[in-house]
C-alpha positions in Angstrom: 81.7 -88.6 9.0 84.3 -85.9 9.6 84.6 -83.8 12.8 83.0 -80.8 11.2 79.8 -82.7 10.4 79.8 -84.1 13.9 80.1 -80.6 15.4 77.4 -79.3 13.1 75.1 -82.1 14.1 75.7 -81.8 17.7 75.3 -78.0 17.7 71.9 -78.3 16.0 70.8 -80.8 18.5 71.6 -78.4 21.4 69.7 -75.6 19.5 66.8 -77.9 19.2 66.9 -78.9 22.7 67.2 -75.3 24.0 64.4 -74.0 21.8 62.2 -77.0 22.7 62.5 -76.0 26.4 61.5 -72.5 25.6 58.6 -73.6 23.4 57.5 -76.1 26.1 57.7 -73.6 28.8 55.8 -70.8 27.0 53.0 -73.1 26.0 52.7 -74.8 29.3 52.6 -71.5 31.1 49.9 -70.2 28.8 47.7 -73.3 29.3 48.3 -73.4 33.1 47.1 -69.8 33.4 44.2 -70.6 31.2 43.1 -73.4 33.7 44.5 -72.4 37.0 41.4 -70.6 38.2 39.3 -73.8 38.0 41.6 -76.4 39.4 45.4 -76.0 40.1 46.4 -79.8 39.8 44.3 -80.3 36.8 45.7 -77.2 35.2 49.3 -78.3 35.9 48.9 -81.8 34.3 46.8 -80.4 31.4 49.3 -77.7 30.7 52.0 -80.3 30.4 50.0 -82.6 28.3 48.9 -80.0 25.8 52.4 -78.5 25.5 53.8 -82.0 25.0 51.3 -82.6 22.3 52.2 -79.5 20.5 55.9 -80.2 20.7 55.3 -83.8 19.4 53.3 -82.6 16.4 56.1 -80.1 15.6 58.6 -82.9 15.8 56.5 -85.3 13.7 55.9 -82.7 11.0 59.5 -81.5 10.9 61.0 -85.1 10.8 58.7 -86.5 8.2 59.4 -86.4 4.5 56.2 -84.5 3.7 57.1 -81.7 6.2 54.2 -79.1 6.5 52.8 -79.6 3.0 52.3 -83.3 3.6 50.8 -82.7 7.0 48.4 -79.8 6.7 45.8 -81.0 9.2 48.4 -81.7 11.8 50.0 -78.3 11.2 46.6 -76.6 11.5 46.1 -78.4 14.9 49.5 -77.3 15.9 48.8 -73.7 15.1 45.7 -73.8 17.2 47.3 -75.4 20.2 50.3 -73.0 20.1 48.3 -69.9 19.3 46.1 -70.4 22.3 49.0 -71.2 24.6 51.7 -68.7 23.2 49.2 -65.9 22.9 47.7 -66.4 26.4 51.2 -66.8 28.0 52.5 -63.6 26.4 49.2 -61.8 27.2 49.3 -62.7 30.9 53.0 -62.2 31.5 53.6 -59.1 29.3 50.2 -57.4 29.4 48.4 -58.9 32.5 49.4 -56.2 35.0 48.6 -53.4 32.6 45.1 -54.8 31.8 44.3 -55.2 35.5 45.6 -51.7 36.4 43.6 -50.3 33.5 40.5 -52.0 34.8 41.1 -50.8 38.4 41.7 -47.1 37.4 38.5 -47.3 35.2 36.6 -48.7 38.1 37.9 -45.9 40.5 36.8 -43.3 37.9 33.3 -44.9 37.7 32.9 -44.8 41.5 33.8 -41.1 41.5 31.3 -40.5 38.7 28.7 -42.5 40.5 29.0 -40.4 43.6 28.9 -37.1 41.8 26.1 -38.1 39.6 24.1 -39.3 42.6 24.4 -35.9 44.2 23.1 -34.3 41.0 20.3 -36.7 40.4 19.0 -36.6 44.0 19.1 -32.9 44.2 15.6 -31.4 44.5 15.3 -27.7 43.5 12.3 -27.3 45.9 14.3 -28.7 48.8 17.4 -26.8 47.9 15.4 -23.4 47.7 13.6 -24.2 50.9 16.9 -25.0 52.7 18.4 -21.8 51.4 15.7 -19.5 52.6 15.6 -21.2 56.1 19.4 -21.0 56.4 19.4 -17.4 55.5 16.8 -16.6 58.1 18.4 -18.6 60.7 21.7 -16.8 60.1 20.2 -13.5 60.6 18.0 -14.7 63.6 21.1 -16.1 65.2 23.0 -12.8 64.8 19.9 -11.0 66.6 19.9 -13.6 69.3 23.7 -12.8 70.0 23.0 -9.1 70.0 23.9 -8.0 73.6 21.3 -5.2 73.2 18.2 -7.2 73.3 19.2 -11.0 73.2 16.5 -11.7 70.5 13.9 -9.5 72.1 14.2 -6.7 69.4 11.8 -6.0 66.6 14.1 -7.3 64.0 14.4 -10.6 65.8 10.6 -10.9 66.2 10.2 -10.2 62.4 12.7 -12.9 61.5 11.0 -15.3 63.9 7.7 -14.5 62.1 9.3 -15.2 58.7 10.7 -18.5 60.0 7.2 -19.4 61.2 5.9 -18.8 57.7 8.5 -21.1 56.3 8.2 -23.8 59.0 4.8 -24.8 60.3 5.1 -25.2 64.1 7.9 -22.8 64.6 7.4 -20.8 68.0 9.5 -18.4 70.0 11.0 -20.2 72.9 9.3 -19.2 76.2 10.8 -19.0 79.7 13.2 -17.0 81.8 16.2 -18.3 79.9 15.0 -16.4 76.8 15.1 -13.0 78.3 17.7 -10.1 78.0 19.0 -10.9 81.5 20.1 -14.3 80.5 22.3 -13.6 77.5 25.0 -15.7 79.1 22.8 -18.8 78.1 22.5 -17.6 74.5 24.6 -20.6 73.1 22.1 -23.2 74.6 19.2 -21.1 73.3 20.7 -21.0 69.8 21.3 -24.7 70.0 17.6 -25.4 70.9 16.5 -23.2 68.0 18.7 -25.0 65.5 17.5 -28.4 66.7 13.8 -27.2 66.3 14.4 -25.7 62.9 16.2 -28.9 61.6 13.5 -31.1 62.8 10.7 -28.9 61.4 12.6 -28.5 57.9 13.0 -32.3 57.4 9.3 -32.7 58.1 8.2 -29.8 55.9 6.0 -30.6 52.9 8.8 -29.8 50.4 11.1 -32.3 52.1 8.3 -34.8 52.5 7.3 -34.5 48.8 10.8 -34.7 47.7 11.6 -37.9 49.7 14.4 -36.1 51.4 15.0 -38.8 54.1 15.1 -41.6 51.5 17.4 -39.8 49.0 19.6 -38.4 51.7 20.1 -41.9 53.1 20.9 -43.2 49.6 23.4 -40.4 49.0 25.1 -41.2 52.3 25.1 -44.9 51.3 26.7 -44.1 48.0 29.5 -42.0 49.7 30.3 -44.9 52.0 30.3 -47.5 49.3 32.5 -45.3 47.2 35.0 -44.8 49.9 35.2 -48.5 50.8 35.6 -49.4 47.2 38.3 -46.8 46.6 40.2 -48.2 49.6 39.8 -51.7 48.3 40.8 -50.6 44.8 43.9 -48.8 46.0 45.0 -51.9 48.0 44.3 -54.0 44.9 46.4 -51.7 42.7 49.4 -52.1 45.1 48.9 -55.9 45.2 49.0 -56.0 41.4 52.1 -53.9 41.0 53.9 -56.0 43.7 52.4 -59.4 42.9 53.0 -62.1 40.3 50.8 -63.0 37.5 49.5 -66.1 39.1 48.2 -63.9 42.0 46.6 -61.6 39.5 44.5 -64.5 38.0 43.5 -66.0 41.3 43.1 -63.2 43.8 42.9 -59.9 42.0 40.1 -61.0 39.7 38.0 -62.1 42.7 38.6 -58.8 44.4 37.5 -56.9 41.2 34.4 -59.0 40.9 33.5 -58.3 44.5 33.9 -54.5 43.8 31.9 -54.9 40.7 29.1 -56.5 42.6 28.9 -53.6 45.1 28.8 -51.1 42.2 26.1 -52.9 40.5 23.9 -53.0 43.6 24.2 -49.4 44.5 23.9 -48.3 40.8 20.6 -50.3 40.5 19.3 -48.4 43.6 20.2 -45.0 42.0 18.5 -45.9 38.8 15.2 -46.7 40.5 15.2 -43.0 41.8 15.7 -41.5 38.4 14.8 -41.8 34.7 17.5 -39.3 33.8 19.5 -40.5 30.7 22.6 -39.5 32.4 22.2 -42.1 35.1 25.6 -43.6 35.7 26.8 -46.9 34.2 25.0 -49.9 35.7 28.2 -51.9 35.9 32.1 -51.7 35.8 33.9 -52.5 32.6 35.8 -55.7 33.5 35.6 -57.4 29.9 39.4 -57.4 29.3 40.0 -58.8 32.9 37.3 -61.5 32.5 38.6 -62.6 29.1 42.1 -62.7 30.2 43.1 -66.2 31.2 39.9 -67.9 30.1 40.2 -70.5 27.4 36.6 -69.9 26.3 37.1 -66.2 25.9 40.4 -66.2 23.8 38.5 -65.2 20.7 36.7 -62.4 22.7 40.1 -61.2 24.1 41.6 -61.0 20.6 38.5 -59.1 19.4 38.4 -56.7 22.4 42.1 -55.9 21.6 41.9 -55.9 17.9 43.2 -52.2 17.9 46.2 -53.1 19.9 49.6 -53.7 18.0 50.6 -56.2 20.7 47.7 -58.6 19.7 49.1 -59.1 16.2 52.6 -59.3 17.5 51.8 -62.1 20.0 49.8 -64.0 17.2 52.8 -63.6 14.9 55.1 -64.9 17.6 52.9 -68.0 18.1 53.1 -68.8 14.3 56.9 -68.1 14.4 57.4 -70.5 17.4 55.6 -73.2 15.3 57.5 -72.6 12.2 61.0 -72.3 13.8 60.6 -75.4 15.8 59.4 -77.4 12.7 62.3 -75.9 10.8 64.8 -77.0 13.3 63.4 -80.6 13.5 63.4 -80.6 9.7 67.0 -79.4 9.5 68.1 -81.9 12.2 66.3 -84.7 10.4 67.7 -83.8 6.9 71.3 -83.5 8.3 71.0 -86.8 10.0 69.8 -88.5 6.7 72.7 -86.8 4.8 75.5 -87.6 7.2 76.0 -91.4 6.4 76.4 -90.5 2.6 79.4 -88.5 3.4 81.7 -91.6 3.9 81.5 -92.5 0.2 81.0 -89.2 -1.6 81.8 -85.9 -0.1 79.2 -83.3 -1.0 77.5 -80.3 0.5 74.5 -81.1 2.7 71.3 -79.3 1.5 68.8 -78.8 4.3 65.3 -78.1 2.9 62.8 -75.8 4.5 59.9 -77.3 6.5 57.6 -76.2 3.5 
């Protein structure tokens, strides 16, 4: 055994050692993130065990004389173990933040659409027409009340008051000395009293009662409040995702998104109960990618949901490459080790076979 052969053998050992560390880290990271949301200690030990099993399979296949062809069942098991671990590790570390940010932005858009659609769905044409007529009459009536010439005592003011009475059952001209021309200085309080009366009569008018104005108005206000709180929560979550690490994304961000999704679903169902309109907003947020990411039982669904993404095929190819290169390195190391003793008697070129 000459110095060159010793150096070659030692160099290959270093390469195998370094690549094994990379292989082990990538797989264990992927499996840890798959299980961490369930139980952190279990995830840690399971990740080490599964990564160690995959590495041992690669070493056994590469070191055996049959290589891959002679160990097809073990090679398939290795492919499955590494594909799940490597794919998930790469998805979380390279795509995780983008997937979460896309889900957050999609959720923000749906909340905005929910609010706008709610206003449209709950808008009653009879109520809108009634409110428009009353508002127009009140604007003119208020102008006459402020007219210093008569302080609401002129014929135009009386005509407008009559029209308001025809629109609002129970509307009456306010009586008392505070309503006369000599008391124009109190006109602001008089106008305030009229507005309060008109608003009360309007809400209780037949158009408003028939249109469920109180209920729909309360629902519309509720949607606005829910949307505002959700947007604040999503904005904070977006900042946390941008600034946090991938572990926090899986443990905390997903829970926050699920909380927002629950609020959305509850309010969307309330809106749907008020309308059969086909344009009723979505009943739920689209969190499929987030829910599939980091879930061992959803790996296939994650791959299917991202079948149009080039990165999906790149990551799967990398998983296959990691297996093949590790087996190749072990096969090369094994063949070199077998060939080295023969060098003492007959110098010849060492032929290192492929793992196939």
